[in-house]
N, C-alpha and C positions, 0 to 999 in steps of 0.2 A: 537613642538619645541618652538613656542611662549609661550605656556602655561608653559613649564618648565622654560623659561627665566623669565617670570613674577613671578613665584613662588620663584625663586632664589632671585630676586630683593626684593620681599616683605619680605622674611625671613631675609635678611640682614637689611632691614629697621626696622623690628620689634625687632630683636635682639639687635639693637643699640638705641632703643627708639626714632627712627625718625618717624615723621609723613609723610607718603608717599605723595609726591606731583606731581612728573612728571617723566616720562620716555622719554628719547630722542628717539623719533620714530615718524613716520607719521602714518596716519590711515591704510596704507597698511603694517601692522606689520610684516607679514611673509616675506616680501621682503625688506623693507626699514629700519629695525632696525639698528641703528648704533652700532654694537657689540663693547663691550670693556668698556663701562662706563655707569653709572646710575647717576641720579641726585635726591637729596632729599632736602626738606626743612622741618625743624621740630625742636624738642627739643633735648637738650643734656642730659636730664634725664627724668625719668618717671613723670607723673602727667598731669593734665589738662592744656592746653595751656593758659587758662584765669587766671590761678593761678600764672603765671610768669610775671614779668615786661615786657612791650612791647619790650624793647630793647633786651630781652633774648628769645623772641618767634621766632626769625629768626635764624636758623642755616642752612648754605648751606654746604653740603658734596658731593663731587664727588668721587665715588668709582670705581676704575679700576677693571673690571671683566674679563680682557683678559684671565687670568688663573682663572677659577671659583673656584678652590680649594684654592686659595690664593688671596682674594680680597685685593686691596691696596687703602688706602684713599689718594687721590691726593690733596684734598682741604677740609678743615674743619674749618669753622670760623663763627662768629656771626657778621653780619654787624651792626654797631652802629647807623644806621640812617634808615629812612623809605625807602629810595631808594639807590640803589648801587652807590657808587662813581666810578670815572674813574679808580682809583687804584684797587677797587674791581673787576671791569670788566676785567682789565688787568690780575690780578691774576687768575680769573676764566678761562679766555680764555687760559692762559698758561697751566693751569691744564688740561683742556679738550684737547688741542692740543698736549699735551705730550703723549697722548695715541694713539698708532698706530691702526687704524681700521683693523679688520680682512680682509685679501685679499678676493676679490670676484672672484669666479670661481670654477671649478671642478678639483680636483686633481686625480691622478691615483688610489689611494687606495679607494676613495669614488666611483669612476666610477666602479672599479673592484667589489666592494661589491654589486653594484646594478644589476649585471649580473649573471645568473646561468650558470657557465662554466661547461663543462665536467670535471669529477674528474681528478685532476692533470694537467689541461690545463688552469689554471687561472693566471699563472705567466706572468711577463712582456715580456719574450722572447718566450712564447708559441704561437702557431698558430692553434687554434682549428678548424678553417674553412678551413685550407689548402690553403689559397689564396696567400701565400708568404709574407703577412704582419703580423708582430708580434702583440700581444695585445697592446704593448706600441705604436706602429705606428697607430693601429686602434683607440686607445684613442686619440692620437694627431690629427688625421685626421677627427675624428667625424664619423667614419664608424662602421659598425656592425661586431664585431669579430666572430660572429657565422653564418654569411651569406657570402658564397663564392663569391657572386656577388656584395657585398658591399665593394668597394675598392677605395683608394685614386687615383686620376688621376695625377700621377707624370710623367712628360715627358720633353724631351729637344726639343725646337722649334728653327728653323732657319728661319729668315725672314728679307729681305733687308740687308743682311750682318751682322745681329746681332743674336747672339745665347743667348737664355734664357732658364732657367730651371723653370718649374712650378709645384707646388704641393699644395695640399689642407690641410687646418688646421681648426680646430674648434675654434671659437672665445673666448670661455670661459675657455680654458685649462690653468692650473697653475701647478707649481712644476716640470716642465720639461725643461731642457735646450736643445737647438737645434743647431747643428753645421754642416756646409757643408765642404766637403773636395774635392779637385780637384787635377789632376796630373796623372802621370803614375800609372798603377795598383799596382806596387810594391813600389811606393814612394808617396802616397797620402799625401797632406799637407792641414792643416786647411785653409779655405778660407773665408774672410769677404767681401761680395759683396759691390760694390760702389753704386749699384742701386737695391732697393727692392720696389716692388709695391704690395699693397694688394687690390684686387678687390672683392667686396661682391658677393658670389654665392647665398646666401639667408640670412635670419636673423641670422643663426647659423654658417655659414661657410664662409671662405675667400679663394680665389685663390691667392697664393703668386707667383709673378714673379720675378726671380732673374737674373740679367744680368751677364753672364759668361765672363771671360777674353777673349779678342779678339785674334785671330791668334793662338789658341792652339787646339790641338787635344788631349783631355784627358778624363778621367773618372770622374764621380761625385758621391760622396757618402754622404748620410745623416746619422748623428749620433744623437740619442736621449738618454738622460741620466736623470734618476729620481733624482731630487735635494734632498740633505739630509735635 
């Protein structure tokens, strides 16, 4: 992945006659690359750098690679002094901050592609291990969709006059909306809890505790939806 990213950046640099200078990344390139933009300093035309006046040897271009098929030049200018002015820094910062970093996390499609499901049982609503949790719920909870004994521990708890609902979630899941509903079985209504607490189970999982409305005897239902 990192190699492909570097190749793409270098190709853009070479095709535009820029002298490659810097990629916005830390040494841990596979994890800490700030996806979405690249930074170059170089020439606006071909030729040796020493053949150009000093004022023309500096060109700063910020290229937005959020969509690799359509790179967008967010900044392209030659500073007219040896060091950047305050206005240069302001314009550069605005160009960089106008690019939205790619969200960090695991979406359902990527998770799905990494598992060898039985034929026809890879869909969001399928339940290949027969444990009652669909693949989408297994994804959200961080459980194994092919292991009958790997299930999310969702339960209602009553303690000191307080009723809570607890369920497990994986910390890095993205692209899924989660909604709770409560009420009578034939008239469930969307419910936004006043109190939600996340307690770490381990480095990958959280236990979510939701306070339920007092004085009610009702059902509770969870709805997961893949976001478009």
